[in-house]
Structure formats: structure tokens, C-alpha cells
C-alpha positions as a Markdown table, in Angstrom:
| # | Residue | x | y | z |
|---|---|---|---|---|
| 1 | Met | -51.2 | 49.2 | 40.7 |
| 2 | Asn | -49.4 | 50.0 | 43.9 |
| 3 | Lys | -45.6 | 49.8 | 44.3 |
| 4 | Lys | -45.8 | 46.5 | 46.3 |
| 5 | Lys | -47.6 | 44.7 | 43.5 |
| 6 | Ile | -45.2 | 46.1 | 40.9 |
| 7 | Leu | -42.3 | 44.8 | 42.9 |
| 8 | Ile | -43.8 | 41.3 | 43.2 |
| 9 | Phe | -44.5 | 41.1 | 39.5 |
| 10 | Ser | -41.0 | 42.4 | 38.8 |
| 11 | Ile | -39.4 | 39.7 | 41.0 |
| 12 | Ile | -41.6 | 37.0 | 39.5 |
| 13 | Gly | -40.6 | 38.2 | 36.0 |
| 14 | Met | -36.9 | 38.1 | 36.9 |
| 15 | Val | -37.3 | 34.6 | 38.4 |
| 16 | Val | -39.0 | 33.4 | 35.2 |
| 17 | Val | -36.3 | 34.9 | 33.0 |
| 18 | Ala | -33.7 | 33.4 | 35.2 |
| 19 | Leu | -35.4 | 30.0 | 35.0 |
| 20 | Ile | -35.6 | 30.3 | 31.2 |
| 21 | Ile | -31.9 | 31.2 | 30.9 |
| 22 | Thr | -30.9 | 28.4 | 33.3 |
| 23 | Gly | -33.0 | 26.0 | 31.3 |
| 24 | Ile | -31.4 | 27.1 | 28.1 |
| 25 | Leu | -27.9 | 26.8 | 29.6 |
| 26 | Val | -28.7 | 23.3 | 31.0 |
| 27 | Ile | -30.0 | 22.2 | 27.6 |
| 28 | Lys | -26.9 | 23.6 | 25.9 |
| 29 | His | -24.7 | 21.8 | 28.4 |
| 30 | Ile | -26.6 | 18.5 | 27.9 |
| 31 | Asn | -26.3 | 18.9 | 24.1 |
| 32 | Tyr | -22.6 | 19.8 | 24.5 |
| 33 | Thr | -21.9 | 16.6 | 26.5 |
| 34 | Lys | -23.2 | 14.7 | 23.5 |
| 35 | Thr | -20.6 | 16.2 | 21.2 |
| 36 | Tyr | -17.3 | 14.6 | 20.1 |
| 37 | Glu | -15.5 | 17.7 | 21.3 |
| 38 | Tyr | -16.7 | 17.2 | 24.9 |
| 39 | Lys | -16.3 | 13.4 | 24.9 |
| 40 | Phe | -12.7 | 13.6 | 23.5 |
| 41 | Asn | -11.8 | 16.5 | 25.8 |
| 42 | Lys | -12.8 | 14.2 | 28.7 |
| 43 | Ile | -10.2 | 11.6 | 27.8 |
| 44 | Gly | -7.4 | 14.1 | 27.2 |
| 45 | Tyr | -7.6 | 15.5 | 23.7 |
| 46 | Asn | -7.4 | 19.2 | 23.2 |
| 47 | Lys | -9.5 | 21.3 | 20.8 |
| 48 | Glu | -7.0 | 21.2 | 18.0 |
| 49 | Glu | -6.6 | 17.4 | 18.2 |
| 50 | Val | -10.4 | 16.9 | 18.2 |
| 51 | Val | -10.7 | 19.0 | 15.0 |
| 52 | Val | -8.1 | 16.7 | 13.3 |
| 53 | Leu | -10.0 | 13.6 | 14.4 |
| 54 | Lys | -13.3 | 14.9 | 13.2 |
| 55 | Asn | -11.8 | 15.9 | 9.8 |
| 56 | Glu | -10.1 | 12.6 | 9.2 |
| 57 | Leu | -12.5 | 10.0 | 10.7 |
| 58 | Lys | -16.0 | 8.9 | 10.2 |
| 59 | Asp | -18.6 | 9.0 | 13.1 |
| 60 | Lys | -18.4 | 5.3 | 13.5 |
| 61 | Gln | -14.7 | 5.4 | 13.8 |
| 62 | Leu | -14.8 | 8.3 | 16.3 |
| 63 | Asp | -17.2 | 6.3 | 18.4 |
| 64 | Glu | -14.8 | 3.4 | 18.4 |
| 65 | Leu | -11.8 | 5.6 | 19.2 |
| 66 | Leu | -13.6 | 6.8 | 22.3 |
| 67 | Asn | -12.9 | 3.4 | 23.8 |
| 68 | His | -9.1 | 4.0 | 23.4 |
| 69 | Lys | -7.0 | 5.7 | 26.0 |
| 70 | Tyr | -5.6 | 9.1 | 24.9 |
| 71 | Asp | -2.4 | 8.8 | 22.8 |
| 72 | Lys | -0.9 | 11.9 | 21.2 |
| 73 | Asn | 0.3 | 9.7 | 18.3 |
| 74 | Ile | -3.2 | 8.9 | 17.2 |
| 75 | Thr | -3.9 | 12.4 | 15.8 |
| 76 | Arg | -0.5 | 12.2 | 14.0 |
| 77 | Leu | -1.4 | 8.8 | 12.6 |
| 78 | Val | -4.8 | 9.6 | 11.2 |
| 79 | Lys | -3.2 | 12.3 | 9.0 |
| 80 | Glu | -1.0 | 9.8 | 7.3 |
| 81 | Lys | -2.0 | 9.4 | 3.7 |
| 82 | Tyr | -2.4 | 5.6 | 3.8 |
| 83 | Phe | -3.7 | 5.2 | 7.3 |
| 84 | Ile | -6.2 | 2.3 | 7.8 |
| 85 | Phe | -8.4 | 2.7 | 10.8 |
| 86 | Asn | -8.7 | -1.0 | 11.7 |
| 87 | Lys | -4.9 | -1.2 | 11.9 |
| 88 | Leu | -4.7 | 1.5 | 14.5 |
| 89 | Asp | -3.7 | -0.7 | 17.5 |
| 90 | Asp | -1.1 | -2.4 | 15.3 |
| 91 | Tyr | 0.4 | 1.0 | 14.3 |
| 92 | Leu | 0.6 | 2.1 | 17.9 |
| 93 | Lys | 2.1 | -1.1 | 19.2 |
| 94 | Tyr | 4.7 | -1.2 | 16.4 |
| 95 | Tyr | 5.6 | 2.4 | 16.9 |
| 96 | Lys | 6.0 | 1.9 | 20.6 |
| 97 | Asp | 8.5 | -0.9 | 20.0 |
| 98 | Asn | 10.3 | 0.8 | 17.1 |
| 99 | Lys | 10.7 | 4.5 | 18.0 |
| 100 | Asp | 13.4 | 4.8 | 15.4 |
| 101 | Lys | 10.8 | 4.5 | 12.7 |
| 102 | Gly | 8.8 | 7.5 | 11.4 |
| 103 | Leu | 5.0 | 7.2 | 11.3 |
| 104 | Thr | 4.9 | 7.0 | 7.5 |
| 105 | Asp | 7.2 | 4.0 | 7.6 |
| 106 | Val | 5.1 | 2.5 | 10.5 |
| 107 | Val | 1.9 | 2.8 | 8.4 |
| 108 | Ala | 3.6 | 1.2 | 5.4 |
| 109 | Ile | 5.1 | -1.6 | 7.3 |
| 110 | Ile | 1.9 | -2.6 | 9.1 |
| 111 | Asn | -0.2 | -2.2 | 5.9 |
| 112 | Thr | 2.1 | -4.5 | 4.0 |
| 113 | Asn | 2.4 | -7.1 | 6.8 |
| 114 | Thr | 6.2 | -6.7 | 6.8 |
| 115 | Asn | 6.3 | -6.4 | 10.6 |
| 116 | Asn | 6.2 | -10.2 | 10.4 |
| 117 | Asp | 9.1 | -12.3 | 9.3 |
| 118 | Phe | 9.1 | -13.2 | 5.6 |
| 119 | Tyr | 7.3 | -16.5 | 4.7 |
| 120 | Thr | 5.2 | -16.3 | 7.9 |
| 121 | Asn | 1.5 | -15.6 | 8.2 |
| 122 | Thr | 1.3 | -16.6 | 4.5 |
| 123 | Lys | -1.9 | -17.1 | 2.6 |
| 124 | Glu | -3.1 | -18.0 | -0.9 |
| 125 | Thr | -3.5 | -14.8 | -3.0 |
| 126 | Asp | -6.8 | -13.7 | -4.5 |
| 127 | Val | -6.4 | -14.5 | -8.2 |
| 128 | Ser | -9.7 | -12.9 | -8.9 |
| 129 | Lys | -7.9 | -9.6 | -8.7 |
| 130 | Asn | -6.4 | -10.5 | -12.1 |
| 131 | Glu | -3.6 | -8.1 | -13.0 |
| 132 | Leu | -3.8 | -6.7 | -9.5 |
| 133 | Met | -3.2 | -10.0 | -7.7 |
| 134 | Leu | -0.5 | -9.7 | -5.0 |
| 135 | Ile | 2.4 | -12.1 | -4.9 |
| 136 | Asn | 5.2 | -11.6 | -2.4 |
| 137 | Lys | 6.7 | -13.4 | 0.6 |
| 138 | Tyr | 3.3 | -13.5 | 2.3 |
| 139 | Asn | 1.0 | -14.2 | -0.6 |
| 140 | Tyr | 1.4 | -17.2 | -2.8 |
| 141 | Leu | 0.0 | -19.0 | -5.9 |
| 142 | Thr | -0.7 | -22.7 | -5.7 |
| 143 | Ala | 1.3 | -25.3 | -7.8 |
| 144 | Ser | -1.8 | -25.7 | -10.0 |
| 145 | Tyr | -2.0 | -22.1 | -11.0 |
| 146 | Asn | -1.2 | -21.6 | -14.7 |
| 147 | Pro | -2.5 | -18.7 | -16.8 |
| 148 | Asp | -4.5 | -19.8 | -19.8 |
| 149 | Asp | -3.9 | -16.7 | -22.0 |
| 150 | Leu | -0.2 | -16.7 | -22.4 |
| 151 | Glu | 1.3 | -15.2 | -25.6 |
| 152 | Val | 4.7 | -16.2 | -26.7 |
| 153 | Phe | 7.3 | -13.6 | -27.8 |
| 154 | Thr | 9.3 | -14.1 | -31.0 |
| 155 | Asn | 13.1 | -13.6 | -30.9 |
| 156 | Val | 12.6 | -10.0 | -32.0 |
| 157 | Tyr | 11.6 | -9.2 | -28.5 |
| 158 | Ala | 13.2 | -11.9 | -26.3 |
| 159 | Tyr | 16.2 | -14.1 | -25.5 |
| 160 | Gly | 15.6 | -17.8 | -25.9 |
| 161 | Glu | 12.4 | -19.7 | -26.7 |
| 162 | Asn | 9.0 | -19.8 | -25.0 |
| 163 | Gln | 9.2 | -16.4 | -23.3 |
| 164 | Ser | 5.6 | -15.4 | -22.6 |
| 165 | Leu | 3.2 | -13.1 | -20.8 |
| 166 | Arg | -0.5 | -13.0 | -20.3 |
| 167 | Lys | -2.2 | -11.4 | -23.2 |
| 168 | Asp | -2.9 | -8.0 | -21.7 |
| 169 | Ala | 0.7 | -7.8 | -20.4 |
| 170 | Tyr | 2.0 | -9.1 | -23.7 |
| 171 | Asp | 0.1 | -6.5 | -25.7 |
| 172 | Ala | 1.2 | -3.7 | -23.4 |
| 173 | Phe | 4.9 | -4.8 | -23.6 |
| 174 | Ile | 4.7 | -4.8 | -27.4 |
| 175 | Glu | 3.3 | -1.3 | -27.3 |
| 176 | Met | 6.0 | -0.2 | -24.9 |
| 177 | Trp | 8.7 | -2.0 | -27.0 |
| 178 | Asn | 7.6 | -0.2 | -30.2 |
| 179 | Ser | 7.7 | 3.2 | -28.4 |
| 180 | Ala | 11.2 | 2.5 | -27.0 |
| 181 | Asn | 12.4 | 1.3 | -30.4 |
| 182 | Lys | 11.0 | 4.5 | -32.1 |
| 183 | Asp | 13.1 | 6.5 | -29.6 |
| 184 | Gly | 16.2 | 4.4 | -30.4 |
| 185 | Tyr | 16.2 | 1.9 | -27.6 |
| 186 | Lys | 16.0 | -1.9 | -27.7 |
| 187 | Leu | 14.3 | -3.7 | -24.9 |
| 188 | Ile | 14.8 | -7.4 | -24.6 |
| 189 | Val | 12.8 | -9.9 | -22.5 |
| 190 | Asn | 15.2 | -11.9 | -20.5 |
| 191 | Ser | 12.8 | -13.8 | -18.3 |
| 192 | Ser | 9.0 | -13.8 | -18.2 |
| 193 | Tyr | 6.4 | -16.5 | -17.2 |
| 194 | Arg | 7.7 | -19.4 | -15.1 |
| 195 | Ser | 5.7 | -22.3 | -13.9 |
| 196 | Tyr | 5.6 | -23.4 | -10.3 |
| 197 | Asp | 7.9 | -26.3 | -11.1 |
| 198 | Glu | 10.4 | -24.1 | -13.0 |
| 199 | Gln | 10.6 | -21.7 | -10.0 |
| 200 | Lys | 11.0 | -24.6 | -7.6 |
| 201 | Lys | 14.0 | -25.9 | -9.6 |
| 202 | Ile | 15.6 | -22.4 | -9.6 |
| 203 | Tyr | 15.1 | -22.0 | -5.8 |
| 204 | Asp | 16.2 | -25.5 | -5.0 |
| 205 | Asp | 19.4 | -25.0 | -7.0 |
| 206 | Tyr | 20.2 | -21.8 | -5.2 |
| 207 | Ser | 19.4 | -23.5 | -1.9 |
| 208 | Ser | 21.8 | -26.3 | -2.7 |
| 209 | Trp | 24.5 | -24.0 | -3.7 |
| 210 | Tyr | 24.2 | -21.3 | -1.1 |
| 211 | Gly | 22.0 | -22.6 | 1.7 |
| 212 | Glu | 18.4 | -21.7 | 2.3 |
| 213 | Glu | 19.1 | -18.3 | 4.0 |
| 214 | Asp | 21.1 | -17.0 | 1.1 |
| 215 | Ala | 18.7 | -18.6 | -1.4 |
| 216 | Asp | 15.9 | -16.6 | 0.1 |
| 217 | Lys | 17.9 | -13.4 | -0.7 |
| 218 | Lys | 18.5 | -14.4 | -4.3 |
| 219 | Ala | 15.3 | -16.1 | -5.5 |
| 220 | Ala | 11.6 | -16.5 | -4.6 |
| 221 | Arg | 10.4 | -19.8 | -3.2 |
| 222 | Ala | 8.0 | -21.8 | -5.5 |
| 223 | Gly | 4.6 | -20.2 | -5.5 |
| 224 | Tyr | 5.9 | -16.9 | -4.2 |
| 225 | Ser | 7.4 | -15.7 | -7.5 |
| 226 | Glu | 5.6 | -13.0 | -9.6 |
| 227 | His | 6.8 | -14.7 | -12.7 |
| 228 | Gln | 4.2 | -17.5 | -12.1 |
| 229 | Thr | 1.5 | -14.9 | -12.6 |
| 230 | Gly | 2.5 | -14.3 | -16.2 |
| 231 | Leu | 2.5 | -10.5 | -15.4 |
| 232 | Ala | 6.1 | -10.0 | -14.6 |
| 233 | Val | 9.0 | -9.5 | -17.0 |
| 234 | Asp | 12.8 | -9.1 | -16.5 |
| 235 | Ile | 14.1 | -6.6 | -19.1 |
| 236 | Gln | 17.6 | -6.3 | -20.4 |
| 237 | Ser | 19.4 | -4.6 | -23.3 |
| 238 | Tyr | 22.5 | -5.1 | -25.3 |
| 239 | Cys | 24.1 | -2.5 | -23.1 |
| 240 | Ser | 23.5 | -4.6 | -20.0 |
| 241 | Gln | 25.7 | -7.4 | -21.4 |
| 242 | Asn | 28.6 | -5.3 | -20.3 |
| 243 | Lys | 27.3 | -3.2 | -17.4 |
| 244 | Asp | 24.4 | -3.1 | -14.8 |
| 245 | Phe | 21.1 | -2.5 | -16.4 |
| 246 | Glu | 20.6 | 0.5 | -14.2 |
| 247 | Glu | 23.5 | 2.2 | -16.0 |
| 248 | Cys | 21.9 | 1.7 | -19.4 |
| 249 | Glu | 19.9 | 4.3 | -21.3 |
| 250 | Glu | 17.1 | 1.7 | -21.7 |
| 251 | Phe | 16.7 | 1.8 | -17.9 |
| 252 | Thr | 16.4 | 5.6 | -17.9 |
| 253 | Trp | 13.8 | 5.3 | -20.7 |
| 254 | Leu | 11.8 | 2.8 | -18.7 |
| 255 | Thr | 12.0 | 4.9 | -15.5 |
| 256 | Asn | 10.4 | 7.8 | -17.4 |
| 257 | Asn | 8.0 | 5.8 | -19.5 |
| 258 | Ala | 7.1 | 2.3 | -18.3 |
| 259 | Tyr | 4.2 | 3.5 | -16.3 |
| 260 | Lys | 2.5 | 4.9 | -19.4 |
| 261 | Tyr | 2.1 | 1.3 | -20.6 |
| 262 | Gly | 0.9 | -0.2 | -17.4 |
| 263 | Phe | 4.3 | -1.4 | -16.0 |
| 264 | Ile | 6.0 | -0.6 | -12.7 |
| 265 | Leu | 9.4 | -1.2 | -11.4 |
| 266 | Arg | 8.4 | -3.9 | -8.9 |
| 267 | Tyr | 11.4 | -3.8 | -6.5 |
| 268 | Pro | 12.6 | -0.3 | -6.3 |
| 269 | Lys | 15.7 | 1.0 | -4.4 |
| 270 | Asp | 15.5 | 1.4 | -0.7 |
| 271 | Lys | 12.2 | -0.5 | -0.4 |
| 272 | Glu | 13.5 | -3.9 | 0.5 |
| 273 | Tyr | 11.9 | -3.7 | 3.9 |
| 274 | Leu | 8.5 | -3.5 | 2.2 |
| 275 | Thr | 9.0 | -5.7 | -0.9 |
| 276 | Gly | 11.2 | -8.4 | 0.6 |
| 277 | Tyr | 13.6 | -8.1 | -2.3 |
| 278 | Lys | 16.7 | -6.2 | -3.1 |
| 279 | Tyr | 16.6 | -3.5 | -5.7 |
| 280 | Glu | 16.0 | -5.0 | -9.2 |
| 281 | Ser | 16.3 | -2.5 | -11.9 |
| 282 | Trp | 15.2 | -5.1 | -14.5 |
| 283 | His | 12.1 | -6.5 | -12.9 |
| 284 | Tyr | 8.8 | -5.0 | -14.1 |
| 285 | Arg | 5.3 | -5.9 | -13.3 |
| 286 | Tyr | 2.1 | -5.2 | -15.3 |
| 287 | Val | -0.7 | -3.7 | -13.3 |
| 288 | Gly | -2.6 | -1.7 | -15.9 |
| 289 | Lys | -2.1 | 2.0 | -16.9 |
| 290 | Lys | -4.3 | 3.6 | -14.2 |
| 291 | Val | -2.6 | 1.8 | -11.3 |
| 292 | Ser | 0.9 | 2.1 | -12.7 |
| 293 | Lys | 0.4 | 5.9 | -13.1 |
| 294 | Tyr | -0.7 | 6.2 | -9.4 |
| 295 | Ile | 2.2 | 4.1 | -8.2 |
| 296 | His | 4.7 | 6.1 | -10.3 |
| 297 | Asp | 3.3 | 9.5 | -9.3 |
| 298 | Asn | 3.2 | 8.7 | -5.6 |
| 299 | Asn | 6.4 | 6.8 | -5.4 |
| 300 | Ile | 5.0 | 3.8 | -3.5 |
| 301 | Thr | 5.4 | 0.1 | -3.9 |
| 302 | Phe | 2.7 | -2.2 | -5.3 |
| 303 | Asp | 2.5 | -3.8 | -1.9 |
| 304 | Glu | 1.5 | -0.5 | -0.4 |
| 305 | Tyr | -1.0 | 0.2 | -3.2 |
| 306 | Tyr | -2.6 | -3.3 | -2.8 |
| 307 | Ala | -3.0 | -2.9 | 1.0 |
| 308 | Tyr | -4.7 | 0.4 | 0.8 |
| 309 | Phe | -6.7 | 0.3 | -2.5 |
| 310 | Val | -7.2 | -3.3 | -3.4 |
| 311 | Lys | -7.4 | -5.4 | -0.3 |
């Protein structure tokens, strides 16, 4: 083969190789344009932010997010423990209007609906959730709701007559009472189940004495009280006859042990903006042992737990 033919074949070979390489690069580029990294880069996200989004979101959510404009706060939000994707726009809007709030608080506030005024956007609660039904200033029970499994406490456990809880809550309280008693502490039921009409009278009295605005700070409106569920109990001790219950040893015992029996402190300190109620060291709610342990261990309110895990 002469040199001319060798040169021609060499050139043809190089062209073929170049075409193959070009084809591979084109295919790679086409495939890359289909990746989330490319698509999110195009709208402003850097490589590190894309990694966060891919780690935290499902493909369907990533596809939806591509319709949003770039916002640096999104990658911060998706890392929040109780982030709910379908509330993303609400988080962003609330944070934009309330820059004094941290993102953790923003997520909690939006999840629990407390960006709305109390007693607005209200709805009937889902009683099928049983011991996990949510009653607060947005979720209510109808006047006709009355538990059919109430158990009445004897005076060994309670002040007054006809103090009662639903059976599971009642049994759990007795178990808790026995443990506390064994440790040398006496728990006393001060208030438990209240009917709609009983709660209405309490609220109406407060409203008559103090006006509706102050009444709302001191008592729940009828239908909005946890006591109507038969799952809530106000606990006192002999010590609390002379001082705040928080200062009593029984309160300390409950702080360390109530969750073991399925009870949570329903209105904890510094959580009024989520619960709608001032700190009540005496008000406990039965939610079952598994849920109470999670709430205790993670230091969240029942409102937050419900929004993320139940609703």
C-alpha cells in the first residue's frame, strides 16, 4: 500500500474516531440535560444545594420544585426535621413576612396553623383518631360528642364526685398513680371529663366576669376544650394547696415519668404561640405510650406531632 492510501485511511480513521467521540459527548450532554443537577443549576442552584435537595426530596417533589423560582431558603427548609413539602409556599411566604422567626419556628407555626388567628379557619376534628384526636383553638368537638366509655374515679384519686376519664386513659392514670404513690407522691385528679354544656358554662362565666378577650386567655370555648374528649386531666397535690403545682415534687415526678404511662404535659412553657394556651403545669393529656415517649424525647407539642405524623 502506497503512502497516499495510508494517509487517506489514516485521515478516515481519525474522522471516524472523532465522530464517535463527538457522538459520545453529545449523548452524554443530552443525558446530563435530563438530570436534576443540570435542571436545578439552570434555575440558580449550586452543586451543594442540589445534593441537599436530592437527599431530602422524592423525585415527584423535585419535579414540582423545578416550577419554583430559586430561593436559597428552600434548601434550608427541606432540612428541617418536620418539613412538609406541600406547605413549602406557606413557609416561604410566612418567613418573608416574619424575618425575626427562625426556620424551625416557621415550620412549626405553619404546620400547626397558628399563623392564623385563634378560632379562625376552624373545623370539626377527626374523632376516628381516638386518643390522638386533636382539640385546640382550630379543631373542635360538636355539642353532641360524649365518650361512651367513661370510668369514674373514687375519692382515693380525685377531688369531688363524678371525675372521670375514658377507659384507656383511666387505666393509664391508675397505673401512673400507683407508681407515684409507691415513690411517695400523691397525685390528685382536680378536673377531668367535662361535657360541652359544662365547658360552655365555664366559658360564659369567664366572659361575663372578664370580657371575651380575657376569657379566651383563661378558658377554652365550648367544643374547643380537651376535657370534652375524656382524655385530659388536671392534676394537683396536697402541696399545690399552698404553692404553684410547678413548685411541687409531684410535678417533678410527672415531668420525669408521665410519658411512661402515655401522658404528656399538654401546654408546656414557652409554647403558647403553638398551643394557644399559657403554660399549665397541671394539664396532662393521654395519647398512648408510644406517642408520649416521642413527644417527650423530642420536646415538641402534641399540635406539632399531629400535624406531621397523624394528619
